[in-house]
N, C-alpha and C positions, 0 to 999 in steps of 0.2 A: 936685324935686331939681335944684340949680344945676349948672353945667357943671364947676365945680372939684370937687364931690363926685364927679360921674360920672368925671371924668379920674382922681381918686384911687382909685376902686374900679377901674377898668380897669387902671391901671398896677400897683396892689398885686396884683390877681388875675394879671396876667401874670408879675409877679416870682415869685409863689408857685408858678405852674404850671411856670416855667423851673426854680426851685429844687429841687422835686419830680422834675422830669425829670432833671436833671444828678445828683441823689442816686441815683436809680433806676436809672441806667445801669449793667448788670452789668460789673464789671471783667474777668471771664473773657471777654467778648466781645473786649477789646482785647489779652489776652494772647496772644502766640503764641511757640512755641518753635521755633528753627531746629536740627532734629535733626541733619542732616548738611550739611556744605557742603565740599566738596573744592575746594581752591585750583586744581587743575590742571583741573578741569571747572567753570567758572564757572556753568553754566546747571543744575547739580545743586543743589538747595535743597529741603528738605523742611519744610514747615510743619504743626504740629499745633494745632489750635484745642481749647481745653479743654471747651468746654461743648457739648453736643448741638446739633446743627443743627435738630432738630425743635423743641427747647424754645426756641431762639433765634428762630426763625420764628413760634412761638406769642407770644412777648412781644412781638415786632415788630407782628404783626398786631392784637394787644390795644392797645398803646400807639397805633397809628394810628387805631384805632376811637375810642379815648377822646379823641385830639386832634382828630379830626374833630367829635365831638360837643362839645368844649369851644369850639371856633371857631364852631360853630353858636350856642352861648349866649352867647359874647361879641359875636357880631354882634347878638343881641337887646339886650344890655347897651348897645352902641354906637349902636344905632337911635335917633333922636330921636323917632320916632313911636311907639315901644314904650310901653306904660303901665307905671306904677310896680309894679304887681303882676306883670307879665310879666317886668320887670327883676329883681324879688326873686326870683321863681320860678328865673330862669336864673341868679342868684348862688347860690341855694341848690343848684341842681344841679351847677354847678362845685365847689361845696364837698364835695358827696357823691361826686363823681367823685375828687376828691382824696383824700377819707377811703378810698374804696373801694381805690384804688391802694395806699395806705399799708397797709391792712390786709392786701391780697393780698402785698405785699412783706415784711411781718413773717411771714407764713405761710410763704412761700418760704424764709426766713432760718431759721425754726425747723426746717423739714423738712431743710434742709441742715445744720443743727448737729446735730440728734438722729439723722439717719438716712444723713447724708453722701450725699445724692441731689441732683441738679440737678432742679429742678421749677418748672413754671409753674403758678400757681394762678390761676384765674379765677373771680370771683363774680357772679353774676346773681340778684338777688333772694334767694330762699333755696336756690338750687342753686349748689353749688360743684365745679368741676371740676379736679382736680389731675392734670397729666401729668407723669410722673417718668421720667428717664432711669435705667433699671436694667436689668441682665443677669438679675436674679432677679424672676421674677413669681409670688409666692406668696401665699395668702390671709392669713397671719399678718402681713406686711408691709403688705399693703393695710388690714386692719384696724387695725394700730397707727398707720398713717397717718391713717385716718379718725378714729380717737380723738383723734389728737394735733390736727387741723383742730378738731373738735366743741369741744374744750376752750376754745377761743378765743371761742365764741358762747354766750349765754344759751339761746337758742331752738334747737330742733332744725333741723339744716341736711340738706338731700339732697346727699350727698357721693359723688362718682364719682371713683374713682382709675383712670388710664390709665398703663400701663407702656410706653415706647418704647425699643427697643434702638439 
């Protein structure tokens, strides 16, 4: 593989990762509402964040792990001593990480649309963990969430639903 192809693959994967990253930034994290602002007391400002802090923390942690893995794979791609097979495997792993992130985001959006719940979905192999911000913790809701998630997969998945208030 010549240097021009290597640079193309590196830059293309970087652009792809950045594109996915900017698309997946939740707008809810950026939205804040100033509840009360008294002009006589300048230091009284109340800010309400729309999304649950736990869900946000889970998403940030998941994103940091993925970015760390991706940077490791990119290091293999840019290493001149790496074999072609190692580079191909690293490229495939970057591709699978991007597909996994896309699938998780689609599941989160589906849950938000169908159930009006903020949720963080994480898939590792055939194990899916969905942490939802909800005040109601009932079996019917959990079963409906599990069915909704399973609909997206051809094979049976081990699905765990966690509720956070």
